[in-house]
mmCIF file of the C-alpha atoms, coordinates in Angstrom:
data_MODEL
# 
_entry.id   MODEL 
# 
loop_
_atom_site.group_PDB 
_atom_site.id 
_atom_site.type_symbol 
_atom_site.label_atom_id 
_atom_site.label_alt_id 
_atom_site.label_comp_id 
_atom_site.label_asym_id 
_atom_site.label_entity_id 
_atom_site.label_seq_id 
_atom_site.pdbx_PDB_ins_code 
_atom_site.Cartn_x 
_atom_site.Cartn_y 
_atom_site.Cartn_z 
_atom_site.occupancy 
_atom_site.B_iso_or_equiv 
_atom_site.pdbx_formal_charge 
_atom_site.auth_seq_id 
_atom_site.auth_comp_id 
_atom_site.auth_asym_id 
_atom_site.auth_atom_id 
_atom_site.pdbx_PDB_model_num 
ATOM 1   C CA . MET A 1 1   ? 24.082  1.454   -22.719 1.00 0.00 ? 1   MET A CA 1 
ATOM 2   C CA . ASN A 1 2   ? 22.529  0.025   -19.748 1.00 0.00 ? 2   ASN A CA 1 
ATOM 3   C CA . SER A 1 3   ? 21.873  -3.630  -18.784 1.00 0.00 ? 3   SER A CA 1 
ATOM 4   C CA . PHE A 1 4   ? 18.295  -3.581  -20.233 1.00 0.00 ? 4   PHE A CA 1 
ATOM 5   C CA . SER A 1 5   ? 19.802  -1.994  -23.606 1.00 0.00 ? 5   SER A CA 1 
ATOM 6   C CA . LYS A 1 6   ? 22.295  -5.165  -23.694 1.00 0.00 ? 6   LYS A CA 1 
ATOM 7   C CA . TRP A 1 7   ? 19.801  -7.459  -22.859 1.00 0.00 ? 7   TRP A CA 1 
ATOM 8   C CA . LEU A 1 8   ? 17.727  -6.284  -25.657 1.00 0.00 ? 8   LEU A CA 1 
ATOM 9   C CA . GLU A 1 9   ? 20.156  -6.129  -28.085 1.00 0.00 ? 9   GLU A CA 1 
ATOM 10  C CA . LEU A 1 10  ? 21.382  -9.566  -27.081 1.00 0.00 ? 10  LEU A CA 1 
ATOM 11  C CA . GLN A 1 11  ? 17.575  -10.951 -27.587 1.00 0.00 ? 11  GLN A CA 1 
ATOM 12  C CA . TYR A 1 12  ? 17.590  -9.659  -30.985 1.00 0.00 ? 12  TYR A CA 1 
ATOM 13  C CA . ILE A 1 13  ? 21.012  -11.175 -31.951 1.00 0.00 ? 13  ILE A CA 1 
ATOM 14  C CA . ASN A 1 14  ? 19.485  -14.703 -30.397 1.00 0.00 ? 14  ASN A CA 1 
ATOM 15  C CA . TRP A 1 15  ? 16.053  -14.103 -32.264 1.00 0.00 ? 15  TRP A CA 1 
ATOM 16  C CA . MET A 1 16  ? 18.037  -13.810 -35.582 1.00 0.00 ? 16  MET A CA 1 
ATOM 17  C CA . ALA A 1 17  ? 20.214  -17.004 -34.582 1.00 0.00 ? 17  ALA A CA 1 
ATOM 18  C CA . GLN A 1 18  ? 17.237  -19.272 -33.903 1.00 0.00 ? 18  GLN A CA 1 
ATOM 19  C CA . SER A 1 19  ? 15.726  -18.055 -36.762 1.00 0.00 ? 19  SER A CA 1 
ATOM 20  C CA . GLY A 1 20  ? 18.554  -18.968 -39.119 1.00 0.00 ? 20  GLY A CA 1 
ATOM 21  C CA . ALA A 1 21  ? 18.310  -15.553 -41.166 1.00 0.00 ? 21  ALA A CA 1 
ATOM 22  C CA . ARG A 1 22  ? 19.357  -12.140 -40.995 1.00 0.00 ? 22  ARG A CA 1 
ATOM 23  C CA . LYS A 1 23  ? 16.493  -10.247 -39.888 1.00 0.00 ? 23  LYS A CA 1 
ATOM 24  C CA . THR A 1 24  ? 15.741  -6.371  -39.628 1.00 0.00 ? 24  THR A CA 1 
ATOM 25  C CA . LEU A 1 25  ? 14.995  -4.760  -36.553 1.00 0.00 ? 25  LEU A CA 1 
ATOM 26  C CA . THR A 1 26  ? 11.582  -3.623  -38.091 1.00 0.00 ? 26  THR A CA 1 
ATOM 27  C CA . GLU A 1 27  ? 10.826  -7.494  -38.068 1.00 0.00 ? 27  GLU A CA 1 
ATOM 28  C CA . PHE A 1 28  ? 11.823  -7.981  -34.348 1.00 0.00 ? 28  PHE A CA 1 
ATOM 29  C CA . SER A 1 29  ? 10.053  -5.054  -33.365 1.00 0.00 ? 29  SER A CA 1 
ATOM 30  C CA . LYS A 1 30  ? 6.746   -6.219  -35.269 1.00 0.00 ? 30  LYS A CA 1 
ATOM 31  C CA . TRP A 1 31  ? 7.226   -9.678  -33.714 1.00 0.00 ? 31  TRP A CA 1 
ATOM 32  C CA . ILE A 1 32  ? 7.233   -7.836  -30.248 1.00 0.00 ? 32  ILE A CA 1 
ATOM 33  C CA . GLY A 1 33  ? 4.474   -5.449  -31.068 1.00 0.00 ? 33  GLY A CA 1 
ATOM 34  C CA . ILE A 1 34  ? 6.416   -2.370  -30.562 1.00 0.00 ? 34  ILE A CA 1 
ATOM 35  C CA . SER A 1 35  ? 7.471   0.216   -33.237 1.00 0.00 ? 35  SER A CA 1 
ATOM 36  C CA . GLN A 1 36  ? 10.935  0.152   -34.709 1.00 0.00 ? 36  GLN A CA 1 
ATOM 37  C CA . PRO A 1 37  ? 11.983  3.422   -33.818 1.00 0.00 ? 37  PRO A CA 1 
ATOM 38  C CA . LEU A 1 38  ? 11.077  2.885   -29.982 1.00 0.00 ? 38  LEU A CA 1 
ATOM 39  C CA . ILE A 1 39  ? 12.574  -0.430  -29.910 1.00 0.00 ? 39  ILE A CA 1 
ATOM 40  C CA . ASN A 1 40  ? 15.970  1.161   -31.328 1.00 0.00 ? 40  ASN A CA 1 
ATOM 41  C CA . ARG A 1 41  ? 15.711  3.985   -28.568 1.00 0.00 ? 41  ARG A CA 1 
ATOM 42  C CA . TYR A 1 42  ? 15.421  1.306   -26.031 1.00 0.00 ? 42  TYR A CA 1 
ATOM 43  C CA . MET A 1 43  ? 18.387  -0.549  -27.289 1.00 0.00 ? 43  MET A CA 1 
ATOM 44  C CA . SER A 1 44  ? 20.481  2.890   -27.328 1.00 0.00 ? 44  SER A CA 1 
ATOM 45  C CA . GLY A 1 45  ? 19.414  3.550   -23.789 1.00 0.00 ? 45  GLY A CA 1 
ATOM 46  C CA . GLN A 1 46  ? 17.678  6.805   -24.534 1.00 0.00 ? 46  GLN A CA 1 
ATOM 47  C CA . VAL A 1 47  ? 14.307  5.783   -23.087 1.00 0.00 ? 47  VAL A CA 1 
ATOM 48  C CA . ILE A 1 48  ? 13.065  3.047   -21.032 1.00 0.00 ? 48  ILE A CA 1 
ATOM 49  C CA . PRO A 1 49  ? 9.835   1.176   -21.783 1.00 0.00 ? 49  PRO A CA 1 
ATOM 50  C CA . SER A 1 50  ? 6.333   2.183   -20.661 1.00 0.00 ? 50  SER A CA 1 
ATOM 51  C CA . GLU A 1 51  ? 4.576   -0.198  -18.571 1.00 0.00 ? 51  GLU A CA 1 
ATOM 52  C CA . GLU A 1 52  ? 2.606   -1.513  -21.222 1.00 0.00 ? 52  GLU A CA 1 
ATOM 53  C CA . ASN A 1 53  ? 5.649   -2.066  -23.439 1.00 0.00 ? 53  ASN A CA 1 
ATOM 54  C CA . VAL A 1 54  ? 7.447   -3.968  -20.487 1.00 0.00 ? 54  VAL A CA 1 
ATOM 55  C CA . HIS A 1 55  ? 4.292   -6.193  -20.662 1.00 0.00 ? 55  HIS A CA 1 
ATOM 56  C CA . LYS A 1 56  ? 5.010   -6.774  -24.389 1.00 0.00 ? 56  LYS A CA 1 
ATOM 57  C CA . ILE A 1 57  ? 8.484   -7.430  -24.066 1.00 0.00 ? 57  ILE A CA 1 
ATOM 58  C CA . ALA A 1 58  ? 7.937   -9.751  -20.965 1.00 0.00 ? 58  ALA A CA 1 
ATOM 59  C CA . VAL A 1 59  ? 5.106   -11.811 -22.944 1.00 0.00 ? 59  VAL A CA 1 
ATOM 60  C CA . THR A 1 60  ? 7.464   -11.976 -26.076 1.00 0.00 ? 60  THR A CA 1 
ATOM 61  C CA . LEU A 1 61  ? 11.279  -12.408 -24.576 1.00 0.00 ? 61  LEU A CA 1 
ATOM 62  C CA . GLY A 1 62  ? 10.587  -13.248 -21.113 1.00 0.00 ? 62  GLY A CA 1 
ATOM 63  C CA . PRO A 1 63  ? 9.631   -11.847 -17.591 1.00 0.00 ? 63  PRO A CA 1 
ATOM 64  C CA . GLU A 1 64  ? 13.197  -11.051 -16.670 1.00 0.00 ? 64  GLU A CA 1 
ATOM 65  C CA . VAL A 1 65  ? 12.824  -7.810  -18.388 1.00 0.00 ? 65  VAL A CA 1 
ATOM 66  C CA . TYR A 1 66  ? 11.039  -6.655  -15.101 1.00 0.00 ? 66  TYR A CA 1 
ATOM 67  C CA . ASP A 1 67  ? 14.393  -7.469  -13.080 1.00 0.00 ? 67  ASP A CA 1 
ATOM 68  C CA . LEU A 1 68  ? 16.353  -5.795  -15.452 1.00 0.00 ? 68  LEU A CA 1 
ATOM 69  C CA . LEU A 1 69  ? 14.121  -2.720  -15.174 1.00 0.00 ? 69  LEU A CA 1 
ATOM 70  C CA . GLY A 1 70  ? 13.810  -3.011  -11.350 1.00 0.00 ? 70  GLY A CA 1 
ATOM 71  C CA . LEU A 1 71  ? 10.326  -3.756  -11.644 1.00 0.00 ? 71  LEU A CA 1 
ATOM 72  C CA . ALA A 1 72  ? 8.123   -6.352  -9.472  1.00 0.00 ? 72  ALA A CA 1 
ATOM 73  C CA . ARG A 1 73  ? 7.142   -8.944  -11.701 1.00 0.00 ? 73  ARG A CA 1 
ATOM 74  C CA . PRO A 1 74  ? 3.276   -9.506  -12.056 1.00 0.00 ? 74  PRO A CA 1 
ATOM 75  C CA . ASP A 1 75  ? 1.659   -11.853 -9.737  1.00 0.00 ? 75  ASP A CA 1 
ATOM 76  C CA . PRO A 1 76  ? 0.269   -14.724 -12.296 1.00 0.00 ? 76  PRO A CA 1 
ATOM 77  C CA . ARG A 1 77  ? -2.830  -15.029 -9.870  1.00 0.00 ? 77  ARG A CA 1 
ATOM 78  C CA . LEU A 1 78  ? -3.365  -11.344 -10.481 1.00 0.00 ? 78  LEU A CA 1 
ATOM 79  C CA . LYS A 1 79  ? -2.821  -11.552 -14.098 1.00 0.00 ? 79  LYS A CA 1 
ATOM 80  C CA . GLU A 1 80  ? -5.631  -14.538 -14.123 1.00 0.00 ? 80  GLU A CA 1 
ATOM 81  C CA . ILE A 1 81  ? -8.051  -12.299 -12.576 1.00 0.00 ? 81  ILE A CA 1 
ATOM 82  C CA . VAL A 1 82  ? -7.393  -9.361  -14.673 1.00 0.00 ? 82  VAL A CA 1 
ATOM 83  C CA . SER A 1 83  ? -7.390  -11.506 -17.833 1.00 0.00 ? 83  SER A CA 1 
ATOM 84  C CA . ARG A 1 84  ? -10.789 -12.688 -17.076 1.00 0.00 ? 84  ARG A CA 1 
ATOM 85  C CA . TRP A 1 85  ? -12.595 -10.165 -15.301 1.00 0.00 ? 85  TRP A CA 1 
ATOM 86  C CA . HIS A 1 86  ? -14.748 -9.118  -18.455 1.00 0.00 ? 86  HIS A CA 1 
ATOM 87  C CA . GLU A 1 87  ? -16.225 -12.694 -18.153 1.00 0.00 ? 87  GLU A CA 1 
ATOM 88  C CA . LEU A 1 88  ? -17.872 -11.628 -14.972 1.00 0.00 ? 88  LEU A CA 1 
ATOM 89  C CA . SER A 1 89  ? -21.346 -9.846  -15.108 1.00 0.00 ? 89  SER A CA 1 
ATOM 90  C CA . ASP A 1 90  ? -21.277 -6.541  -13.315 1.00 0.00 ? 90  ASP A CA 1 
ATOM 91  C CA . GLU A 1 91  ? -23.366 -8.582  -10.286 1.00 0.00 ? 91  GLU A CA 1 
ATOM 92  C CA . LYS A 1 92  ? -20.511 -11.000 -10.130 1.00 0.00 ? 92  LYS A CA 1 
ATOM 93  C CA . GLN A 1 93  ? -17.848 -8.416  -10.179 1.00 0.00 ? 93  GLN A CA 1 
ATOM 94  C CA . ILE A 1 94  ? -19.486 -6.483  -7.486  1.00 0.00 ? 94  ILE A CA 1 
ATOM 95  C CA . ALA A 1 95  ? -19.722 -9.657  -5.321  1.00 0.00 ? 95  ALA A CA 1 
ATOM 96  C CA . PHE A 1 96  ? -16.161 -10.448 -6.040  1.00 0.00 ? 96  PHE A CA 1 
ATOM 97  C CA . LEU A 1 97  ? -15.048 -6.933  -4.713  1.00 0.00 ? 97  LEU A CA 1 
ATOM 98  C CA . LYS A 1 98  ? -17.395 -7.489  -1.552  1.00 0.00 ? 98  LYS A CA 1 
ATOM 99  C CA . GLU A 1 99  ? -15.599 -10.401 -0.959  1.00 0.00 ? 99  GLU A CA 1 
ATOM 100 C CA . PHE A 1 100 ? -12.357 -9.210  -1.233  1.00 0.00 ? 100 PHE A CA 1 
ATOM 101 C CA . GLN A 1 101 ? -12.893 -6.332  1.054   1.00 0.00 ? 101 GLN A CA 1 
ATOM 102 C CA . LYS A 1 102 ? -14.230 -9.011  3.560   1.00 0.00 ? 102 LYS A CA 1 
ATOM 103 C CA . VAL A 1 103 ? -10.838 -10.857 3.365   1.00 0.00 ? 103 VAL A CA 1 
ATOM 104 C CA . LEU A 1 104 ? -8.763  -7.491  3.518   1.00 0.00 ? 104 LEU A CA 1 
ATOM 105 C CA . THR A 1 105 ? -10.716 -6.741  6.466   1.00 0.00 ? 105 THR A CA 1 
ATOM 106 C CA . LYS A 1 106 ? -10.343 -10.015 8.170   1.00 0.00 ? 106 LYS A CA 1 
ATOM 107 C CA . ASN A 1 107 ? -6.545  -9.918  7.614   1.00 0.00 ? 107 ASN A CA 1 
ATOM 108 C CA . GLU A 1 108 ? -6.272  -6.482  9.159   1.00 0.00 ? 108 GLU A CA 1 
ATOM 109 C CA . THR A 1 109 ? -7.857  -7.694  12.207  1.00 0.00 ? 109 THR A CA 1 
ATOM 110 C CA . GLU A 1 110 ? -5.710  -10.715 12.439  1.00 0.00 ? 110 GLU A CA 1 
ATOM 111 C CA . LYS A 1 111 ? -2.444  -8.645  12.523  1.00 0.00 ? 111 LYS A CA 1 
# 
């Protein structure tokens, strides 16, 4: 059992304690949004979660999951851009990318 597996099992135990009732692993997995068989495999250390499932776990249980798996935590500023990207028209997206390229070019010349 690896540190992530132990942490996930502890999160399950804490979740049950906070609810004040014995809960099933199926209920826990539904709460996280990942299938119960997969959560079971994570807890046993058989597999590590995909990027998508790491995100689901982080949203529900906390960002320390990234640390336990040796992954970089997502930058909240980048998450803001990604989460709102669809709100921009195609023209605004293109303008944003062009401006971003200008900033990168300027940054490179300042080095």
